[in-house]
Each structure stands twice: as C-alpha cells, then as structure tokens.
mmCIF entry with sequence, helices, sheets and N, C-alpha, C, O atoms, coordinates in Angstrom:
data_MODEL
# 
_entry.id   MODEL 
# 
_entity.id                         1 
_entity.type                       polymer 
_entity.pdbx_number_of_molecules   1 
# 
_entity_poly.entity_id                      1 
_entity_poly.type                           'polypeptide(L)' 
_entity_poly.nstd_linkage                   no 
_entity_poly.nstd_monomer                   no 
_entity_poly.pdbx_seq_one_letter_code       
;(UNK)(UNK)(UNK)(UNK)(UNK)(UNK)(UNK)(UNK)(UNK)(UNK)(UNK)(UNK)(UNK)(UNK)(UNK)(UNK)
(UNK)(UNK)(UNK)(UNK)(UNK)(UNK)(UNK)(UNK)(UNK)(UNK)(UNK)(UNK)(UNK)(UNK)(UNK)(UNK)
(UNK)(UNK)(UNK)(UNK)(UNK)(UNK)(UNK)(UNK)(UNK)(UNK)(UNK)(UNK)(UNK)(UNK)(UNK)(UNK)
(UNK)(UNK)(UNK)(UNK)(UNK)(UNK)
;
_entity_poly.pdbx_seq_one_letter_code_can   XXXXXXXXXXXXXXXXXXXXXXXXXXXXXXXXXXXXXXXXXXXXXXXXXXXXXX 
_entity_poly.pdbx_strand_id                 A 
# 
loop_
_entity_poly_seq.entity_id 
_entity_poly_seq.num 
_entity_poly_seq.mon_id 
_entity_poly_seq.hetero 
1 1  UNK n 
1 2  UNK n 
1 3  UNK n 
1 4  UNK n 
1 5  UNK n 
1 6  UNK n 
1 7  UNK n 
1 8  UNK n 
1 9  UNK n 
1 10 UNK n 
1 11 UNK n 
1 12 UNK n 
1 13 UNK n 
1 14 UNK n 
1 15 UNK n 
1 16 UNK n 
1 17 UNK n 
1 18 UNK n 
1 19 UNK n 
1 20 UNK n 
1 21 UNK n 
1 22 UNK n 
1 23 UNK n 
1 24 UNK n 
1 25 UNK n 
1 26 UNK n 
1 27 UNK n 
1 28 UNK n 
1 29 UNK n 
1 30 UNK n 
1 31 UNK n 
1 32 UNK n 
1 33 UNK n 
1 34 UNK n 
1 35 UNK n 
1 36 UNK n 
1 37 UNK n 
1 38 UNK n 
1 39 UNK n 
1 40 UNK n 
1 41 UNK n 
1 42 UNK n 
1 43 UNK n 
1 44 UNK n 
1 45 UNK n 
1 46 UNK n 
1 47 UNK n 
1 48 UNK n 
1 49 UNK n 
1 50 UNK n 
1 51 UNK n 
1 52 UNK n 
1 53 UNK n 
1 54 UNK n 
# 
_struct_asym.id          A 
_struct_asym.entity_id   1 
# 
loop_
_struct_conf.conf_type_id 
_struct_conf.id 
_struct_conf.pdbx_PDB_helix_id 
_struct_conf.beg_label_comp_id 
_struct_conf.beg_label_asym_id 
_struct_conf.beg_label_seq_id 
_struct_conf.pdbx_beg_PDB_ins_code 
_struct_conf.end_label_comp_id 
_struct_conf.end_label_asym_id 
_struct_conf.end_label_seq_id 
_struct_conf.pdbx_end_PDB_ins_code 
_struct_conf.beg_auth_comp_id 
_struct_conf.beg_auth_asym_id 
_struct_conf.beg_auth_seq_id 
_struct_conf.end_auth_comp_id 
_struct_conf.end_auth_asym_id 
_struct_conf.end_auth_seq_id 
_struct_conf.pdbx_PDB_helix_class 
_struct_conf.details 
_struct_conf.pdbx_PDB_helix_length 
HELX_P HELX_P1 AA1 UNK A 2  ? UNK A 10 ? UNK A 2  UNK A 10 1 ? 9  
HELX_P HELX_P2 AA2 UNK A 13 ? UNK A 53 ? UNK A 13 UNK A 53 1 ? 41 
# 
_struct_conf_type.id          HELX_P 
_struct_conf_type.criteria    ? 
_struct_conf_type.reference   ? 
# 
loop_
_atom_site.group_PDB 
_atom_site.id 
_atom_site.type_symbol 
_atom_site.label_atom_id 
_atom_site.label_alt_id 
_atom_site.label_comp_id 
_atom_site.label_asym_id 
_atom_site.label_entity_id 
_atom_site.label_seq_id 
_atom_site.pdbx_PDB_ins_code 
_atom_site.Cartn_x 
_atom_site.Cartn_y 
_atom_site.Cartn_z 
_atom_site.occupancy 
_atom_site.B_iso_or_equiv 
_atom_site.pdbx_formal_charge 
_atom_site.auth_seq_id 
_atom_site.auth_comp_id 
_atom_site.auth_asym_id 
_atom_site.auth_atom_id 
_atom_site.pdbx_PDB_model_num 
ATOM 1   N N  . UNK A 1 1  ? -29.212 7.599   188.478 1.00 0.00 ? 1  UNK A N  1 
ATOM 2   C CA . UNK A 1 1  ? -28.807 6.230   188.693 1.00 0.00 ? 1  UNK A CA 1 
ATOM 3   C C  . UNK A 1 1  ? -29.939 5.271   188.303 1.00 0.00 ? 1  UNK A C  1 
ATOM 4   O O  . UNK A 1 1  ? -29.699 4.241   187.672 1.00 0.00 ? 1  UNK A O  1 
ATOM 5   N N  . UNK A 1 2  ? -31.155 5.615   188.680 1.00 0.00 ? 2  UNK A N  1 
ATOM 6   C CA . UNK A 1 2  ? -32.289 4.746   188.351 1.00 0.00 ? 2  UNK A CA 1 
ATOM 7   C C  . UNK A 1 2  ? -32.505 4.713   186.845 1.00 0.00 ? 2  UNK A C  1 
ATOM 8   O O  . UNK A 1 2  ? -32.854 3.673   186.287 1.00 0.00 ? 2  UNK A O  1 
ATOM 9   N N  . UNK A 1 3  ? -32.297 5.853   186.186 1.00 0.00 ? 3  UNK A N  1 
ATOM 10  C CA . UNK A 1 3  ? -32.462 5.898   184.734 1.00 0.00 ? 3  UNK A CA 1 
ATOM 11  C C  . UNK A 1 3  ? -31.445 4.980   184.050 1.00 0.00 ? 3  UNK A C  1 
ATOM 12  O O  . UNK A 1 3  ? -31.778 4.314   183.069 1.00 0.00 ? 3  UNK A O  1 
ATOM 13  N N  . UNK A 1 4  ? -30.225 4.939   184.553 1.00 0.00 ? 4  UNK A N  1 
ATOM 14  C CA . UNK A 1 4  ? -29.198 4.069   183.980 1.00 0.00 ? 4  UNK A CA 1 
ATOM 15  C C  . UNK A 1 4  ? -29.572 2.597   184.143 1.00 0.00 ? 4  UNK A C  1 
ATOM 16  O O  . UNK A 1 4  ? -29.353 1.792   183.239 1.00 0.00 ? 4  UNK A O  1 
ATOM 17  N N  . UNK A 1 5  ? -30.128 2.258   185.280 1.00 0.00 ? 5  UNK A N  1 
ATOM 18  C CA . UNK A 1 5  ? -30.543 0.876   185.518 1.00 0.00 ? 5  UNK A CA 1 
ATOM 19  C C  . UNK A 1 5  ? -31.693 0.502   184.580 1.00 0.00 ? 5  UNK A C  1 
ATOM 20  O O  . UNK A 1 5  ? -31.707 -0.599  184.029 1.00 0.00 ? 5  UNK A O  1 
ATOM 21  N N  . UNK A 1 6  ? -32.648 1.401   184.398 1.00 0.00 ? 6  UNK A N  1 
ATOM 22  C CA . UNK A 1 6  ? -33.764 1.148   183.477 1.00 0.00 ? 6  UNK A CA 1 
ATOM 23  C C  . UNK A 1 6  ? -33.257 0.981   182.046 1.00 0.00 ? 6  UNK A C  1 
ATOM 24  O O  . UNK A 1 6  ? -33.702 0.086   181.328 1.00 0.00 ? 6  UNK A O  1 
ATOM 25  N N  . UNK A 1 7  ? -32.325 1.843   181.632 1.00 0.00 ? 7  UNK A N  1 
ATOM 26  C CA . UNK A 1 7  ? -31.759 1.727   180.282 1.00 0.00 ? 7  UNK A CA 1 
ATOM 27  C C  . UNK A 1 7  ? -31.018 0.401   180.108 1.00 0.00 ? 7  UNK A C  1 
ATOM 28  O O  . UNK A 1 7  ? -31.097 -0.231  179.055 1.00 0.00 ? 7  UNK A O  1 
ATOM 29  N N  . UNK A 1 8  ? -30.310 -0.003  181.138 1.00 0.00 ? 8  UNK A N  1 
ATOM 30  C CA . UNK A 1 8  ? -29.584 -1.268  181.082 1.00 0.00 ? 8  UNK A CA 1 
ATOM 31  C C  . UNK A 1 8  ? -30.544 -2.447  180.943 1.00 0.00 ? 8  UNK A C  1 
ATOM 32  O O  . UNK A 1 8  ? -30.285 -3.371  180.172 1.00 0.00 ? 8  UNK A O  1 
ATOM 33  N N  . UNK A 1 9  ? -31.642 -2.419  181.679 1.00 0.00 ? 9  UNK A N  1 
ATOM 34  C CA . UNK A 1 9  ? -32.604 -3.514  181.622 1.00 0.00 ? 9  UNK A CA 1 
ATOM 35  C C  . UNK A 1 9  ? -33.358 -3.556  180.292 1.00 0.00 ? 9  UNK A C  1 
ATOM 36  O O  . UNK A 1 9  ? -33.797 -4.627  179.872 1.00 0.00 ? 9  UNK A O  1 
ATOM 37  N N  . UNK A 1 10 ? -33.512 -2.428  179.633 1.00 0.00 ? 10 UNK A N  1 
ATOM 38  C CA . UNK A 1 10 ? -34.212 -2.370  178.345 1.00 0.00 ? 10 UNK A CA 1 
ATOM 39  C C  . UNK A 1 10 ? -33.300 -2.713  177.161 1.00 0.00 ? 10 UNK A C  1 
ATOM 40  O O  . UNK A 1 10 ? -33.788 -3.025  176.075 1.00 0.00 ? 10 UNK A O  1 
ATOM 41  N N  . UNK A 1 11 ? -32.004 -2.658  177.363 1.00 0.00 ? 11 UNK A N  1 
ATOM 42  C CA . UNK A 1 11 ? -31.052 -2.901  176.272 1.00 0.00 ? 11 UNK A CA 1 
ATOM 43  C C  . UNK A 1 11 ? -31.078 -4.377  175.886 1.00 0.00 ? 11 UNK A C  1 
ATOM 44  O O  . UNK A 1 11 ? -30.796 -5.244  176.713 1.00 0.00 ? 11 UNK A O  1 
ATOM 45  N N  . UNK A 1 12 ? -31.419 -4.660  174.617 1.00 0.00 ? 12 UNK A N  1 
ATOM 46  C CA . UNK A 1 12 ? -31.515 -6.037  174.130 1.00 0.00 ? 12 UNK A CA 1 
ATOM 47  C C  . UNK A 1 12 ? -30.467 -6.359  173.078 1.00 0.00 ? 12 UNK A C  1 
ATOM 48  O O  . UNK A 1 12 ? -30.564 -7.401  172.430 1.00 0.00 ? 12 UNK A O  1 
ATOM 49  N N  . UNK A 1 13 ? -29.484 -5.520  172.886 1.00 0.00 ? 13 UNK A N  1 
ATOM 50  C CA . UNK A 1 13 ? -28.492 -5.752  171.834 1.00 0.00 ? 13 UNK A CA 1 
ATOM 51  C C  . UNK A 1 13 ? -27.651 -6.997  172.115 1.00 0.00 ? 13 UNK A C  1 
ATOM 52  O O  . UNK A 1 13 ? -27.277 -7.702  171.178 1.00 0.00 ? 13 UNK A O  1 
ATOM 53  N N  . UNK A 1 14 ? -27.355 -7.277  173.350 1.00 0.00 ? 14 UNK A N  1 
ATOM 54  C CA . UNK A 1 14 ? -26.595 -8.484  173.681 1.00 0.00 ? 14 UNK A CA 1 
ATOM 55  C C  . UNK A 1 14 ? -27.386 -9.740  173.403 1.00 0.00 ? 14 UNK A C  1 
ATOM 56  O O  . UNK A 1 14 ? -26.830 -10.734 172.935 1.00 0.00 ? 14 UNK A O  1 
ATOM 57  N N  . UNK A 1 15 ? -28.684 -9.709  173.686 1.00 0.00 ? 15 UNK A N  1 
ATOM 58  C CA . UNK A 1 15 ? -29.536 -10.866 173.432 1.00 0.00 ? 15 UNK A CA 1 
ATOM 59  C C  . UNK A 1 15 ? -29.617 -11.153 171.938 1.00 0.00 ? 15 UNK A C  1 
ATOM 60  O O  . UNK A 1 15 ? -29.644 -12.316 171.534 1.00 0.00 ? 15 UNK A O  1 
ATOM 61  N N  . UNK A 1 16 ? -29.656 -10.123 171.125 1.00 0.00 ? 16 UNK A N  1 
ATOM 62  C CA . UNK A 1 16 ? -29.706 -10.308 169.683 1.00 0.00 ? 16 UNK A CA 1 
ATOM 63  C C  . UNK A 1 16 ? -28.429 -10.966 169.183 1.00 0.00 ? 16 UNK A C  1 
ATOM 64  O O  . UNK A 1 16 ? -28.488 -11.857 168.336 1.00 0.00 ? 16 UNK A O  1 
ATOM 65  N N  . UNK A 1 17 ? -27.292 -10.548 169.685 1.00 0.00 ? 17 UNK A N  1 
ATOM 66  C CA . UNK A 1 17 ? -26.017 -11.141 169.280 1.00 0.00 ? 17 UNK A CA 1 
ATOM 67  C C  . UNK A 1 17 ? -25.961 -12.616 169.672 1.00 0.00 ? 17 UNK A C  1 
ATOM 68  O O  . UNK A 1 17 ? -25.458 -13.440 168.909 1.00 0.00 ? 17 UNK A O  1 
ATOM 69  N N  . UNK A 1 18 ? -26.468 -12.949 170.840 1.00 0.00 ? 18 UNK A N  1 
ATOM 70  C CA . UNK A 1 18 ? -26.492 -14.344 171.283 1.00 0.00 ? 18 UNK A CA 1 
ATOM 71  C C  . UNK A 1 18 ? -27.405 -15.165 170.391 1.00 0.00 ? 18 UNK A C  1 
ATOM 72  O O  . UNK A 1 18 ? -27.070 -16.297 170.041 1.00 0.00 ? 18 UNK A O  1 
ATOM 73  N N  . UNK A 1 19 ? -28.545 -14.618 170.021 1.00 0.00 ? 19 UNK A N  1 
ATOM 74  C CA . UNK A 1 19 ? -29.463 -15.338 169.137 1.00 0.00 ? 19 UNK A CA 1 
ATOM 75  C C  . UNK A 1 19 ? -28.815 -15.613 167.783 1.00 0.00 ? 19 UNK A C  1 
ATOM 76  O O  . UNK A 1 19 ? -28.931 -16.718 167.255 1.00 0.00 ? 19 UNK A O  1 
ATOM 77  N N  . UNK A 1 20 ? -28.139 -14.622 167.222 1.00 0.00 ? 20 UNK A N  1 
ATOM 78  C CA . UNK A 1 20 ? -27.453 -14.830 165.946 1.00 0.00 ? 20 UNK A CA 1 
ATOM 79  C C  . UNK A 1 20 ? -26.351 -15.883 166.085 1.00 0.00 ? 20 UNK A C  1 
ATOM 80  O O  . UNK A 1 20 ? -26.139 -16.688 165.178 1.00 0.00 ? 20 UNK A O  1 
ATOM 81  N N  . UNK A 1 21 ? -25.665 -15.874 167.199 1.00 0.00 ? 21 UNK A N  1 
ATOM 82  C CA . UNK A 1 21 ? -24.629 -16.885 167.448 1.00 0.00 ? 21 UNK A CA 1 
ATOM 83  C C  . UNK A 1 21 ? -25.212 -18.282 167.524 1.00 0.00 ? 21 UNK A C  1 
ATOM 84  O O  . UNK A 1 21 ? -24.635 -19.226 166.983 1.00 0.00 ? 21 UNK A O  1 
ATOM 85  N N  . UNK A 1 22 ? -26.348 -18.424 168.188 1.00 0.00 ? 22 UNK A N  1 
ATOM 86  C CA . UNK A 1 22 ? -26.996 -19.733 168.283 1.00 0.00 ? 22 UNK A CA 1 
ATOM 87  C C  . UNK A 1 22 ? -27.486 -20.215 166.919 1.00 0.00 ? 22 UNK A C  1 
ATOM 88  O O  . UNK A 1 22 ? -27.378 -21.399 166.601 1.00 0.00 ? 22 UNK A O  1 
ATOM 89  N N  . UNK A 1 23 ? -28.020 -19.304 166.121 1.00 0.00 ? 23 UNK A N  1 
ATOM 90  C CA . UNK A 1 23 ? -28.472 -19.678 164.777 1.00 0.00 ? 23 UNK A CA 1 
ATOM 91  C C  . UNK A 1 23 ? -27.281 -20.131 163.936 1.00 0.00 ? 23 UNK A C  1 
ATOM 92  O O  . UNK A 1 23 ? -27.373 -21.137 163.231 1.00 0.00 ? 23 UNK A O  1 
ATOM 93  N N  . UNK A 1 24 ? -26.174 -19.408 164.000 1.00 0.00 ? 24 UNK A N  1 
ATOM 94  C CA . UNK A 1 24 ? -24.977 -19.785 163.245 1.00 0.00 ? 24 UNK A CA 1 
ATOM 95  C C  . UNK A 1 24 ? -24.446 -21.143 163.698 1.00 0.00 ? 24 UNK A C  1 
ATOM 96  O O  . UNK A 1 24 ? -24.011 -21.944 162.871 1.00 0.00 ? 24 UNK A O  1 
ATOM 97  N N  . UNK A 1 25 ? -24.477 -21.404 164.990 1.00 0.00 ? 25 UNK A N  1 
ATOM 98  C CA . UNK A 1 25 ? -24.017 -22.693 165.505 1.00 0.00 ? 25 UNK A CA 1 
ATOM 99  C C  . UNK A 1 25 ? -24.914 -23.824 165.020 1.00 0.00 ? 25 UNK A C  1 
ATOM 100 O O  . UNK A 1 25 ? -24.426 -24.893 164.656 1.00 0.00 ? 25 UNK A O  1 
ATOM 101 N N  . UNK A 1 26 ? -26.222 -23.593 165.015 1.00 0.00 ? 26 UNK A N  1 
ATOM 102 C CA . UNK A 1 26 ? -27.154 -24.618 164.549 1.00 0.00 ? 26 UNK A CA 1 
ATOM 103 C C  . UNK A 1 26 ? -26.943 -24.913 163.068 1.00 0.00 ? 26 UNK A C  1 
ATOM 104 O O  . UNK A 1 26 ? -26.944 -26.075 162.662 1.00 0.00 ? 26 UNK A O  1 
ATOM 105 N N  . UNK A 1 27 ? -26.763 -23.881 162.265 1.00 0.00 ? 27 UNK A N  1 
ATOM 106 C CA . UNK A 1 27 ? -26.507 -24.077 160.836 1.00 0.00 ? 27 UNK A CA 1 
ATOM 107 C C  . UNK A 1 27 ? -25.205 -24.853 160.631 1.00 0.00 ? 27 UNK A C  1 
ATOM 108 O O  . UNK A 1 27 ? -25.132 -25.713 159.753 1.00 0.00 ? 27 UNK A O  1 
ATOM 109 N N  . UNK A 1 28 ? -24.192 -24.561 161.420 1.00 0.00 ? 28 UNK A N  1 
ATOM 110 C CA . UNK A 1 28 ? -22.917 -25.270 161.315 1.00 0.00 ? 28 UNK A CA 1 
ATOM 111 C C  . UNK A 1 28 ? -23.061 -26.747 161.647 1.00 0.00 ? 28 UNK A C  1 
ATOM 112 O O  . UNK A 1 28 ? -22.503 -27.598 160.955 1.00 0.00 ? 28 UNK A O  1 
ATOM 113 N N  . UNK A 1 29 ? -23.801 -27.052 162.693 1.00 0.00 ? 29 UNK A N  1 
ATOM 114 C CA . UNK A 1 29 ? -24.000 -28.450 163.084 1.00 0.00 ? 29 UNK A CA 1 
ATOM 115 C C  . UNK A 1 29 ? -24.741 -29.214 161.995 1.00 0.00 ? 29 UNK A C  1 
ATOM 116 O O  . UNK A 1 29 ? -24.379 -30.344 161.669 1.00 0.00 ? 29 UNK A O  1 
ATOM 117 N N  . UNK A 1 30 ? -25.779 -28.599 161.433 1.00 0.00 ? 30 UNK A N  1 
ATOM 118 C CA . UNK A 1 30 ? -26.539 -29.251 160.358 1.00 0.00 ? 30 UNK A CA 1 
ATOM 119 C C  . UNK A 1 30 ? -25.660 -29.457 159.130 1.00 0.00 ? 30 UNK A C  1 
ATOM 120 O O  . UNK A 1 30 ? -25.711 -30.518 158.507 1.00 0.00 ? 30 UNK A O  1 
ATOM 121 N N  . UNK A 1 31 ? -24.861 -28.467 158.777 1.00 0.00 ? 31 UNK A N  1 
ATOM 122 C CA . UNK A 1 31 ? -23.980 -28.576 157.615 1.00 0.00 ? 31 UNK A CA 1 
ATOM 123 C C  . UNK A 1 31 ? -22.950 -29.683 157.817 1.00 0.00 ? 31 UNK A C  1 
ATOM 124 O O  . UNK A 1 31 ? -22.708 -30.469 156.901 1.00 0.00 ? 31 UNK A O  1 
ATOM 125 N N  . UNK A 1 32 ? -22.349 -29.759 158.984 1.00 0.00 ? 32 UNK A N  1 
ATOM 126 C CA . UNK A 1 32 ? -21.352 -30.796 159.259 1.00 0.00 ? 32 UNK A CA 1 
ATOM 127 C C  . UNK A 1 32 ? -21.985 -32.178 159.190 1.00 0.00 ? 32 UNK A C  1 
ATOM 128 O O  . UNK A 1 32 ? -21.402 -33.098 158.616 1.00 0.00 ? 32 UNK A O  1 
ATOM 129 N N  . UNK A 1 33 ? -23.161 -32.332 159.764 1.00 0.00 ? 33 UNK A N  1 
ATOM 130 C CA . UNK A 1 33 ? -23.841 -33.634 159.722 1.00 0.00 ? 33 UNK A CA 1 
ATOM 131 C C  . UNK A 1 33 ? -24.186 -34.017 158.284 1.00 0.00 ? 33 UNK A C  1 
ATOM 132 O O  . UNK A 1 33 ? -24.033 -35.175 157.897 1.00 0.00 ? 33 UNK A O  1 
ATOM 133 N N  . UNK A 1 34 ? -24.644 -33.063 157.504 1.00 0.00 ? 34 UNK A N  1 
ATOM 134 C CA . UNK A 1 34 ? -25.002 -33.335 156.113 1.00 0.00 ? 34 UNK A CA 1 
ATOM 135 C C  . UNK A 1 34 ? -23.771 -33.712 155.294 1.00 0.00 ? 34 UNK A C  1 
ATOM 136 O O  . UNK A 1 34 ? -23.798 -34.685 154.540 1.00 0.00 ? 34 UNK A O  1 
ATOM 137 N N  . UNK A 1 35 ? -22.695 -32.946 155.440 1.00 0.00 ? 35 UNK A N  1 
ATOM 138 C CA . UNK A 1 35 ? -21.483 -33.230 154.675 1.00 0.00 ? 35 UNK A CA 1 
ATOM 139 C C  . UNK A 1 35 ? -20.883 -34.575 155.068 1.00 0.00 ? 35 UNK A C  1 
ATOM 140 O O  . UNK A 1 35 ? -20.344 -35.283 154.217 1.00 0.00 ? 35 UNK A O  1 
ATOM 141 N N  . UNK A 1 36 ? -20.969 -34.931 156.336 1.00 0.00 ? 36 UNK A N  1 
ATOM 142 C CA . UNK A 1 36 ? -20.452 -36.219 156.780 1.00 0.00 ? 36 UNK A CA 1 
ATOM 143 C C  . UNK A 1 36 ? -21.243 -37.361 156.158 1.00 0.00 ? 36 UNK A C  1 
ATOM 144 O O  . UNK A 1 36 ? -20.663 -38.336 155.680 1.00 0.00 ? 36 UNK A O  1 
ATOM 145 N N  . UNK A 1 37 ? -22.562 -37.241 156.166 1.00 0.00 ? 37 UNK A N  1 
ATOM 146 C CA . UNK A 1 37 ? -23.408 -38.284 155.590 1.00 0.00 ? 37 UNK A CA 1 
ATOM 147 C C  . UNK A 1 37 ? -23.185 -38.415 154.091 1.00 0.00 ? 37 UNK A C  1 
ATOM 148 O O  . UNK A 1 37 ? -23.033 -39.523 153.576 1.00 0.00 ? 37 UNK A O  1 
ATOM 149 N N  . UNK A 1 38 ? -23.164 -37.295 153.395 1.00 0.00 ? 38 UNK A N  1 
ATOM 150 C CA . UNK A 1 38 ? -22.948 -37.313 151.941 1.00 0.00 ? 38 UNK A CA 1 
ATOM 151 C C  . UNK A 1 38 ? -21.559 -37.859 151.626 1.00 0.00 ? 38 UNK A C  1 
ATOM 152 O O  . UNK A 1 38 ? -21.402 -38.639 150.687 1.00 0.00 ? 38 UNK A O  1 
ATOM 153 N N  . UNK A 1 39 ? -20.565 -37.465 152.390 1.00 0.00 ? 39 UNK A N  1 
ATOM 154 C CA . UNK A 1 39 ? -19.203 -37.947 152.176 1.00 0.00 ? 39 UNK A CA 1 
ATOM 155 C C  . UNK A 1 39 ? -19.090 -39.441 152.352 1.00 0.00 ? 39 UNK A C  1 
ATOM 156 O O  . UNK A 1 39 ? -18.394 -40.102 151.582 1.00 0.00 ? 39 UNK A O  1 
ATOM 157 N N  . UNK A 1 40 ? -19.763 -39.992 153.353 1.00 0.00 ? 40 UNK A N  1 
ATOM 158 C CA . UNK A 1 40 ? -19.732 -41.430 153.587 1.00 0.00 ? 40 UNK A CA 1 
ATOM 159 C C  . UNK A 1 40 ? -20.389 -42.175 152.431 1.00 0.00 ? 40 UNK A C  1 
ATOM 160 O O  . UNK A 1 40 ? -19.856 -43.176 151.951 1.00 0.00 ? 40 UNK A O  1 
ATOM 161 N N  . UNK A 1 41 ? -21.535 -41.694 151.988 1.00 0.00 ? 41 UNK A N  1 
ATOM 162 C CA . UNK A 1 41 ? -22.222 -42.343 150.868 1.00 0.00 ? 41 UNK A CA 1 
ATOM 163 C C  . UNK A 1 41 ? -21.418 -42.219 149.575 1.00 0.00 ? 41 UNK A C  1 
ATOM 164 O O  . UNK A 1 41 ? -21.355 -43.165 148.790 1.00 0.00 ? 41 UNK A O  1 
ATOM 165 N N  . UNK A 1 42 ? -20.812 -41.068 149.354 1.00 0.00 ? 42 UNK A N  1 
ATOM 166 C CA . UNK A 1 42 ? -20.008 -40.863 148.153 1.00 0.00 ? 42 UNK A CA 1 
ATOM 167 C C  . UNK A 1 42 ? -18.778 -41.764 148.174 1.00 0.00 ? 42 UNK A C  1 
ATOM 168 O O  . UNK A 1 42 ? -18.385 -42.300 147.138 1.00 0.00 ? 42 UNK A O  1 
ATOM 169 N N  . UNK A 1 43 ? -18.184 -41.930 149.317 1.00 0.00 ? 43 UNK A N  1 
ATOM 170 C CA . UNK A 1 43 ? -17.036 -42.825 149.445 1.00 0.00 ? 43 UNK A CA 1 
ATOM 171 C C  . UNK A 1 43 ? -17.450 -44.254 149.111 1.00 0.00 ? 43 UNK A C  1 
ATOM 172 O O  . UNK A 1 43 ? -16.708 -44.975 148.443 1.00 0.00 ? 43 UNK A O  1 
ATOM 173 N N  . UNK A 1 44 ? -18.616 -44.665 149.566 1.00 0.00 ? 44 UNK A N  1 
ATOM 174 C CA . UNK A 1 44 ? -19.108 -46.000 149.244 1.00 0.00 ? 44 UNK A CA 1 
ATOM 175 C C  . UNK A 1 44 ? -19.300 -46.185 147.744 1.00 0.00 ? 44 UNK A C  1 
ATOM 176 O O  . UNK A 1 44 ? -18.998 -47.253 147.212 1.00 0.00 ? 44 UNK A O  1 
ATOM 177 N N  . UNK A 1 45 ? -19.792 -45.172 147.063 1.00 0.00 ? 45 UNK A N  1 
ATOM 178 C CA . UNK A 1 45 ? -19.962 -45.242 145.599 1.00 0.00 ? 45 UNK A CA 1 
ATOM 179 C C  . UNK A 1 45 ? -18.616 -45.365 144.901 1.00 0.00 ? 45 UNK A C  1 
ATOM 180 O O  . UNK A 1 45 ? -18.475 -46.158 143.971 1.00 0.00 ? 45 UNK A O  1 
ATOM 181 N N  . UNK A 1 46 ? -17.627 -44.593 145.335 1.00 0.00 ? 46 UNK A N  1 
ATOM 182 C CA . UNK A 1 46 ? -16.308 -44.676 144.724 1.00 0.00 ? 46 UNK A CA 1 
ATOM 183 C C  . UNK A 1 46 ? -15.670 -46.044 144.955 1.00 0.00 ? 46 UNK A C  1 
ATOM 184 O O  . UNK A 1 46 ? -15.005 -46.569 144.062 1.00 0.00 ? 46 UNK A O  1 
ATOM 185 N N  . UNK A 1 47 ? -15.857 -46.616 146.113 1.00 0.00 ? 47 UNK A N  1 
ATOM 186 C CA . UNK A 1 47 ? -15.332 -47.956 146.396 1.00 0.00 ? 47 UNK A CA 1 
ATOM 187 C C  . UNK A 1 47 ? -16.013 -48.974 145.484 1.00 0.00 ? 47 UNK A C  1 
ATOM 188 O O  . UNK A 1 47 ? -15.357 -49.875 144.962 1.00 0.00 ? 47 UNK A O  1 
ATOM 189 N N  . UNK A 1 48 ? -17.325 -48.835 145.292 1.00 0.00 ? 48 UNK A N  1 
ATOM 190 C CA . UNK A 1 48 ? -18.041 -49.767 144.422 1.00 0.00 ? 48 UNK A CA 1 
ATOM 191 C C  . UNK A 1 48 ? -17.554 -49.649 142.979 1.00 0.00 ? 48 UNK A C  1 
ATOM 192 O O  . UNK A 1 48 ? -17.372 -50.662 142.303 1.00 0.00 ? 48 UNK A O  1 
ATOM 193 N N  . UNK A 1 49 ? -17.343 -48.431 142.508 1.00 0.00 ? 49 UNK A N  1 
ATOM 194 C CA . UNK A 1 49 ? -16.823 -48.236 141.147 1.00 0.00 ? 49 UNK A CA 1 
ATOM 195 C C  . UNK A 1 49 ? -15.420 -48.791 141.017 1.00 0.00 ? 49 UNK A C  1 
ATOM 196 O O  . UNK A 1 49 ? -15.090 -49.436 140.021 1.00 0.00 ? 49 UNK A O  1 
ATOM 197 N N  . UNK A 1 50 ? -14.590 -48.540 142.022 1.00 0.00 ? 50 UNK A N  1 
ATOM 198 C CA . UNK A 1 50 ? -13.214 -49.053 142.004 1.00 0.00 ? 50 UNK A CA 1 
ATOM 199 C C  . UNK A 1 50 ? -13.212 -50.578 141.983 1.00 0.00 ? 50 UNK A C  1 
ATOM 200 O O  . UNK A 1 50 ? -12.442 -51.188 141.240 1.00 0.00 ? 50 UNK A O  1 
ATOM 201 N N  . UNK A 1 51 ? -14.057 -51.189 142.783 1.00 0.00 ? 51 UNK A N  1 
ATOM 202 C CA . UNK A 1 51 ? -14.121 -52.657 142.799 1.00 0.00 ? 51 UNK A CA 1 
ATOM 203 C C  . UNK A 1 51 ? -14.650 -53.189 141.471 1.00 0.00 ? 51 UNK A C  1 
ATOM 204 O O  . UNK A 1 51 ? -14.223 -54.251 141.019 1.00 0.00 ? 51 UNK A O  1 
ATOM 205 N N  . UNK A 1 52 ? -15.566 -52.469 140.846 1.00 0.00 ? 52 UNK A N  1 
ATOM 206 C CA . UNK A 1 52 ? -16.096 -52.879 139.543 1.00 0.00 ? 52 UNK A CA 1 
ATOM 207 C C  . UNK A 1 52 ? -15.054 -52.809 138.438 1.00 0.00 ? 52 UNK A C  1 
ATOM 208 O O  . UNK A 1 52 ? -15.097 -53.594 137.490 1.00 0.00 ? 52 UNK A O  1 
ATOM 209 N N  . UNK A 1 53 ? -14.111 -51.866 138.557 1.00 0.00 ? 53 UNK A N  1 
ATOM 210 C CA . UNK A 1 53 ? -13.069 -51.741 137.544 1.00 0.00 ? 53 UNK A CA 1 
ATOM 211 C C  . UNK A 1 53 ? -11.981 -52.786 137.698 1.00 0.00 ? 53 UNK A C  1 
ATOM 212 O O  . UNK A 1 53 ? -11.275 -53.091 136.737 1.00 0.00 ? 53 UNK A O  1 
ATOM 213 N N  . UNK A 1 54 ? -11.839 -53.331 138.878 1.00 0.00 ? 54 UNK A N  1 
ATOM 214 C CA . UNK A 1 54 ? -10.795 -54.348 139.112 1.00 0.00 ? 54 UNK A CA 1 
ATOM 215 C C  . UNK A 1 54 ? -11.257 -55.640 138.642 1.00 0.00 ? 54 UNK A C  1 
ATOM 216 O O  . UNK A 1 54 ? -10.532 -56.630 138.744 1.00 0.00 ? 54 UNK A O  1 
# 
C-alpha cells in the first residue's frame, strides 16, 4: 500500500498534460489577439481603398 502511494506521488504524467494544455491555450489567445488586430487594420485599409475608388 505504501509503495502504491509513493508511486502515485512520483507520477508526473498528469502535470505534463496540464502544462501542454496551458501552452496550447496561451498560443490560442495570442493568435486570436493577433488575428483580430490584423483584421481590424486590414478592414480599415479596404475601406480607405473603397472610399478612394468612389
């Protein structure tokens, strides 16, 4: 029984999965923020071109 408890306390596979999940979430947040900013600026450029053609 004590050996099982020691093995359980030494097992770090769950912590690794959580770390990978946090890294993936951080990358997703950065990507969404970047795409939103670029999309807003690109939309402004298209509006300026459209207004210039009118």
